[in-house]
N, C-alpha and C positions, 0 to 999 in steps of 0.2 A: 585547155583549161589554164586560167591565169595562175602563175606561181604565187604561193603565199609570200607576202612582203614582210620579212623579218628585219629589214635594214632601216626602216623609217622609224626613228626614235625621237619622240617629243619629250621624253622625260628630262627633268632638271638633274643637275649633278647630285643634289640631295636625294632625289627619288632613285637615281641609278645606284647610289651608294647603299640605300636601304635594300634594294633588290639584291645587291651583292652580298649583304649580310644574311639574307634569307637563304641564298645558295650555300654560303659558308656553313651555316648551321642546319642545312636541310636534312642530313641523316639523323641528327638529334631530334628535330621536330617530327620527323616521320615516325620515330619510335614512340614519341609522346602521343601523337595522334592515334597510333595503333593501340596504345595502352588505354587511352580514353574510351575506345570502343570495347576492347577485350575485357576490361575490368568492369564494364557496365555503367561507367560514369555518364557517358553521353545518353544512354537509355534513360537514366533517371532525370537528366536535364530535359530531355525531350518530353517525358511524361509530366513534368512540372508545368509545361506550357508557358504562357505569358507571365505567370506568377513567379516563375523562377524557383531556384532552390539554392540553399547556402552550401558551402563546402563542408561545414560542420554536419549538416543533415546527410550529405552524401557519404561522408566518412563513417557515420554511425550506421547507416543502412547497408553499406557494403563491407563494414568491418575493416575499413582501411584507416590508417593514421590520417589525422587532419592535415598533417604536413604533406603526406604523399598525394592525397586528393588535391591539395592546394597547389602544389608545384605543377601538376598536370593541367589543372584548370587554368592557371596563369599562362602556361604554354598555349593552351587552347585559345585564350584571349588574343595572344600575339599572332596566332595563325588564322584568326577569324572564324574559328569553329564554334566558339561561344562568345557571348557578350555579357556584360555585367550591368545590372540595374538594381540600385538600392541594396548592394551587397549580396545580390543573388544572381545566379548564372542562368542564362537563357540561351537556347539553341539558335544558331544562325542558319541561313540557307546552306552555307557550306557544311555546317555540322549535320544538317539533315541528310545531305548526300553522303557524308562520311558514314553515317549510321545506316542508311536505307538503300543506297544505290548499289546494285549488283556489280556494275562495271568497276566502281571504286573498290569494292570489297575484293573482287577478283584480282585487280591490279595490285592492291596492297598485299594480299596473300602471296602473290607471285614474287613481288619484290622482297618480302620478308623471308619467305621459306626457300626460295630458289636463288635469288640474286644477292642478298645483302652481304653475307660473308664473302662469297667469291669476288665481289667487286673491289675488295681490298687489292686485288691483283690486276685491276684495269690498266694501270700505267704499264705494267710489265707485259700485258697482252698486246697493247699497242706497239710496244717496242719489238716483240718477238713475232707477232702475227699468229700467235697460238692462244687457245682459250686457257690461259694460265689459272683462272679462277676455278676451273673444273676439278683441280686437284683437291678441293675441299670435299668433293663427293667420291672421286675415284680416279683411276689411272687410265681413262679412256682418251682417245684422240679427239673425239667429239662427244657431245652429250647423248647423242641418239642411241648408241648401243647400250648406254647405261640407264635409260629412262625407266626400265622395269626394275632397276636395282637401287634407285634413289631412296633415301629415307621416306617413310610413308607420307609425312607431311609435305615434303618437297615434291614427291610424285603427284600427290593429290592436287597441289597448287599448280604444278606445271600443266597437267592435263585440264584442270579447271580453266586456266588461262587460255590454252589452245582451243578448247571446245567452245568457250564463251564467244570467242570472236568468229569462229567458223560456223557453228551449229545454227545460229540465228539466220544465216544466209542460205542455208540448204533448201528450205521449201521453195523459195523463188527460183533458185538455180535448177532444181530438179524439174520444175515446170518448163524451163527453157530447154533443158536437155531432152525432155520427153517430146518436144516439138520436132526433133530430128528423127523420131521413130527408131532409135537404136535397138539392136538385139544383143550387142556385146559392149561391155565397158571395162576399161582397164584403169584402176585407181592406183596411181603411182604415189607412194607415200601415204598409204591408206590408214596408217595409225591403228586405232582401235576398231576400225571397220564400220564406224557410224554412218558415213556417207554411203558406202556400198550397200549397207543393209537398207537404208531408206530408199535408195534407187531401185533395188530389186523388188521391194514391196510396193512401190508406187508406179513403176513403169512396166506394163504388162509384157511378159515374155523375156525380160532382160536377164542376162547372165553376166556376172561380174568377176573380175580377177583383181586381187589386191597384190600390189608389189611393194615389198618393204623388207627390212632386216629380219633375220630369222626369229630373234627373240620377240620382236614386235608382232610378227605374224602369229606366234604362239599365243600371245595375249588376245589378238583379234579372233583367232579360231575359237577360243573359249566363248567369247561373246556371241559369235555367229552360230555356234552349235546350240548355245542356250536359247537363242532366238528362233531355232528351228529352220535356219536358212542355209544349212550346209550343202543342200543340193543346188543352190543358186549362186554360190560364191566359191571360187577357187583361189589358190594362193601361189605366188611366184616369189621365191626368196632371191633378193639381189641387193648388193651394196652398190648404190648408184655412184659412189665416189670412185669406184673402180671402172675405168673406161672400157675394160674388156667385157664387162657385164652387159650383154645385149638384152633388149626387151622382146617379149613375145609379140608376134605380128598379127595384123589382120583385124584389129578391133574397130568397131564403128566409132566409138568415142573413147578418148583418152582424157583423164581427169587428173589435175594437180591442184591441190588446195593448200595454200600456205606452205608449199613445199620448196619451190625454187628459191625463196628468200633464205633458205637454210644453206645456200651454197655461194661460192665466189663466182665472179663473172666467167672465169675460165671453166669452172665446173658446170655452171648453167649451160654454157655453150655445148659442152660435151653431152649433157643429159638431153638437151633439145635435139641435137644431131641424131642421137639414138632413138628418140621418139619419132622423128621424121622418118627414119629408116624403117620403123615398125608400122608406119601409117600406109593406108591405101590412098588413092587419089580422092576418095570420097569420105575419108575419116575426118572427124573434127577433134581438135585438141582444145580443151577448156582449161584456162589457167585462172585461178582465183587468188588474187594478191591484194596487199594493202600498200598503196603508194603514197608517200608522205606529201607529195605535191598535188594530189588530186582530192584533198580533203575539204569538206565544207568549213570546218572550224579549226582554228589554230591549236586548240587543245588536242585535237586528233593528230595533227602533225607533230606536236610536242611529244605525245605518247609514242608515236611510231619511231621518232628519232631516238628516244630513250630505249626503245626495244632493240634498236640497232646495236646499242652498246652491250645488251645482253648477249647478242651473237658474238661480239668482239671478245668479251671477257669469259664467256661461259659455254656457249654452244659449239663454236667451231673456230673462232678467231679470224674469219675472213668473209663473212656474209653480212647482210644488212637488209633493212627495209629500203627498197630501191626507189629512185626517182623514175617516173614512168618513161621518160624519154630514153634513159639508159636501158631500161628493161625492154621497151619496144624495139630498140635497135638490136638487142641480142636475139629477140624472136626472129626478126627479119634476116639477120646474118646466119641463122641456123637453117634457112631454107623454108621458112613459113611466111604466110601472109595473114595479116589480121583482117578478119571479115566483120567483126562486130566488137564493140566495147560498151559495157554497161557499168557506169559508175554508181556509187552509193548503194551497193547491194548490202543488205543486212545493216551492220553498224557503219562500216567505213571501207568496204571492199570494192574492188574493181574486178569484173569478170571479162576476160579476154578470150574471144573465140577465134581459133586459127585453123587454117588448112595448109596443105603443102603448096608451095609455090611451083606451079607447073611451067 
């Protein structure tokens, strides 16, 4: 697949300088855009349709000062969220997506609740190679042992972000896995157990084992018991950052969803080596990932490269959303061969099916 071209720049110096100012004030405008949504201002502008609505009417209906409504709406004009016609504000297409698009909402909640304050420490994280921004929430080495202990709004937004991008891909993937007629599946990094539960309910006779950190497994167990699936799903506690932690062997299918991007290249190699060791000659390893170079749209690549900085500053300090060439090299170096690649699964995922190299 052709690599996205970010180097071809036809902008004039004036246009480039304008873009530079947008970046310089980006954090300020982000908060303004969020306030326009959270305070109900965009909803009123949307309801007014093509007739528009004045800032005075908005301030009265929402019991905001005219000043407060006015400065936010003027910021909205500069961002292209609203436009003005005869002293009244009208929603733009960008404003429509700010108000109604689930992806935009999930991304903004994640950035605000999880990333915003920690990103003050991004420069320090780059210098040290550690997630220095994580200190905002707790004294963990990575974010993963602390997920169940984050403030409620941050936890909700983190899982909302994670599930939004993975869940939409699951139906298509389960259909592909079912084609292998597996009887056992190991879900490494199973998180809340959503994928394992869908698999055992949709693939006849399937038994699953979830591998994850102890606190994460405790949360998954509650979900699985509540769903009445405790007889079909088992649990294996393991910290995959520790090379001495081996994986249980003999599964027909091994599954990793948005898991390996949580690790450095050296750690990925270690995890894949242990996965290979646990596989039979007939096992399949499925890896679901998002590669910034295999996206249809530049906006997707932009979002993924921004997400890499979350890993740098907050998650672990050393992982990222990978380029597919680098990732496929790591797969092959671990003793695996790629037998199938499916791009554009769900929103923007790639599904990589592997077997042991014999």
